[in-house]
MARTI-228859 format. One record per residue (C-alpha): residue in three letters; x, z, y. Coordinates in steps of 0.001 Angstrom, whole numbers, plus 500000, padded with zeros to 6 digits. Layout:
BEGIN
ala_X_Z_Y
...
% end
This chain:
BEGIN
unk_664362_252894_418636
unk_666692_254663_421438
unk_669445_253047_419789
unk_668933_249858_419587
unk_667891_249919_423341
unk_671188_251300_423728
unk_672699_248326_422036
unk_670732_245422_423767
unk_672068_247526_427143
unk_675299_246503_425837
unk_674629_243274_425221
unk_673417_242594_428201
unk_676334_244444_430513
unk_679303_242389_427953
unk_677097_239422_428986
unk_677521_239634_432520
unk_680906_240969_432535
unk_681583_236809_431413
unk_679994_235816_434290
unk_681895_235067_437906
unk_681566_233229_441147
unk_683789_230875_438527
unk_681350_230120_435683
unk_679641_226529_435808
unk_676470_225758_434127
unk_678316_224134_431315
unk_679486_227643_430462
unk_676292_229767_430503
unk_674918_226768_428039
unk_677951_228320_425486
unk_676875_231590_425666
unk_673094_230642_425888
unk_673692_228774_422458
unk_675866_231573_420790
unk_672180_233599_421824
unk_669760_231226_421045
unk_666534_232984_421999
unk_666419_236118_423174
unk_662919_237244_425369
unk_664272_240942_426154
unk_667692_240615_426245
unk_666505_237445_429558
unk_664288_239445_431217
unk_667346_242141_431327
unk_669192_239869_432875
unk_667133_238405_435198
unk_666494_242192_436350
unk_669614_241494_437924
unk_668268_239786_440873
unk_671848_237586_441079
unk_671629_234125_440529
unk_674168_232985_437594
unk_672275_235421_435258
unk_668929_234138_436596
unk_670102_230959_434898
unk_671300_232431_431942
unk_668275_234177_431696
unk_666046_231078_431414
unk_668082_228830_428893
unk_667334_232059_426261
unk_663949_232817_427648
unk_661195_232883_425084
unk_658933_229417_426191
unk_655913_230845_423947
unk_655823_234053_426452
unk_655333_231979_429659
unk_652057_232841_430259
unk_651090_231592_434194
unk_650882_235555_434932
unk_654367_235316_433794
unk_655808_232283_436020
unk_653594_233674_439210
unk_656142_236855_438595
unk_659148_234637_438158
unk_657901_232200_440677
unk_658225_234831_443052
unk_660957_236831_442041
unk_663040_233536_442791
unk_661467_233521_446300
unk_664474_236369_447173
unk_666947_233845_446654
unk_668369_230993_448805
unk_666375_227899_449495
unk_668761_226102_447684
unk_668973_228709_444913
unk_665480_228999_444256
unk_664580_225004_443581
unk_667609_225504_441031
unk_666462_228269_439231
unk_662678_226274_439500
unk_664321_222809_438151
unk_666249_224673_436104
unk_663035_226479_434550
unk_661376_223286_434313
unk_663816_221290_432495
unk_665033_223916_430644
unk_661812_225608_429500
unk_658582_224230_430840
unk_658956_220230_429810
unk_659661_221769_425783
unk_656108_223311_425057
unk_652527_221383_425472
unk_650812_224780_426970
unk_653693_224493_429644
unk_653277_221210_430334
unk_649657_221757_430964
unk_649865_224488_433205
unk_652861_222187_434922
unk_649844_219563_435209
unk_647969_221653_437208
unk_650154_222865_439776
unk_649536_219803_442144
unk_647679_222130_444897
unk_649209_225563_443151
unk_649549_227535_446257
unk_653151_228038_445338
unk_655518_225904_446817
unk_657664_226176_443717
unk_655330_225141_441363
unk_654511_222267_443240
unk_657882_220846_443467
unk_657843_221409_439674
unk_654507_219150_439106
unk_656024_216562_441270
unk_659524_216631_439795
unk_658176_216696_436326
unk_656018_213186_437128
unk_659368_211752_438625
unk_661253_213362_435184
unk_658968_211262_433248
unk_659855_208022_434452
unk_663304_208033_435337
unk_663831_209564_431296
unk_662436_206544_430024
unk_659462_208601_428670
unk_656296_206624_429126
unk_654343_208449_432255
unk_650701_209263_432121
unk_648137_206209_433934
unk_648356_208090_436822
unk_650553_205947_438825
unk_648268_204809_441354
unk_646729_208528_442047
unk_649895_209765_442443
unk_650958_207415_445041
unk_648003_207663_447176
unk_647979_211653_446914
unk_652093_210984_448488
unk_651085_208889_450837
unk_648219_210969_452010
unk_650592_214406_451908
unk_654434_214054_451821
unk_654294_214509_455758
unk_652537_218445_455738
unk_654814_219203_452920
unk_657152_222063_452861
unk_660658_220806_452335
unk_661599_222242_448677
unk_658342_219758_447807
unk_658440_216841_449649
unk_661962_215442_448357
unk_660570_216047_444736
unk_657201_213850_446088
unk_659625_211284_447632
unk_661759_211197_444999
unk_658398_210517_442150
unk_658006_207922_444527
unk_661718_206673_443602
unk_661192_206419_440034
unk_657482_204807_439909
unk_659586_202130_442460
unk_662030_201776_440154
unk_660355_201326_436819
unk_656812_199442_438204
unk_657692_196837_439329
unk_653956_196458_441152
unk_654469_199083_442956
unk_657687_198510_444209
unk_657219_196842_447582
unk_654590_199783_448409
unk_656502_202298_447590
unk_659674_200609_449900
unk_657216_200457_452591
unk_656149_203404_452483
unk_659558_205168_453104
unk_660373_203325_455942
unk_657272_204301_456898
unk_657968_207876_456420
unk_661540_207630_457439
unk_662609_210314_455678
unk_666254_211160_454212
unk_667540_207635_456089
unk_670034_209530_458082
unk_671224_211809_455093
unk_675013_211415_454620
unk_675794_211416_450682
unk_678947_212028_448455
unk_680579_208624_447621
unk_678592_207501_443928
unk_675802_209139_445064
unk_672357_207549_445376
unk_670555_208566_449034
unk_667177_209742_448403
unk_666252_207414_451649
unk_663570_205530_449171
unk_664513_201455_450343
unk_667909_202163_449097
unk_667314_204619_445905
unk_665029_201591_444816
unk_667378_198942_445603
unk_670293_200495_443869
unk_668737_201922_440981
unk_667055_198724_440140
unk_670148_196724_440512
unk_672119_199434_438303
unk_669383_198469_435433
unk_670068_194523_436035
unk_673578_194506_435311
% end
């Protein structure tokens, strides 16, 4: 037992020695591909409290062990990071693990009114993701739009962005609700003055929807 523990520690130290400030997400994926899945090692990497090791930990975690209690603990740990880092950690967890299992999808779908802003963000980002990946979304568009219109201005910034993103993709793919989403964006004015890099789509809904619709009509 002790011998195995030592091997695991050595393995974690070896992996950590490969990660530095120049490490890219693609590098983390290569390391994870060699490991595939190791929940205990993932938890050891997570316990470093560092951003990049935690991103790697998410890739090799065992999604079958992600109960609501475990996710609440991970969520609490994410709160120690900067605004951008904690959002990235939750989005990475959603994309790489939570969307891959029916049990965790069901949990995400229950997070609309979670006390955690990161869990609410995951709820909305997942709804957006269903649409932008071309999957047939659940029959909840009318409900989502009503909630968006009623709640978005009172939400936390990290949730507000995901809600706006969902409205954007509804507007792109759901022609009958397109005008409503554009009008909604004009009314809130969210991200109207946002400066984006060349080639990136602005988050301001009238621009976002127009640009993304035009891309798909070429």
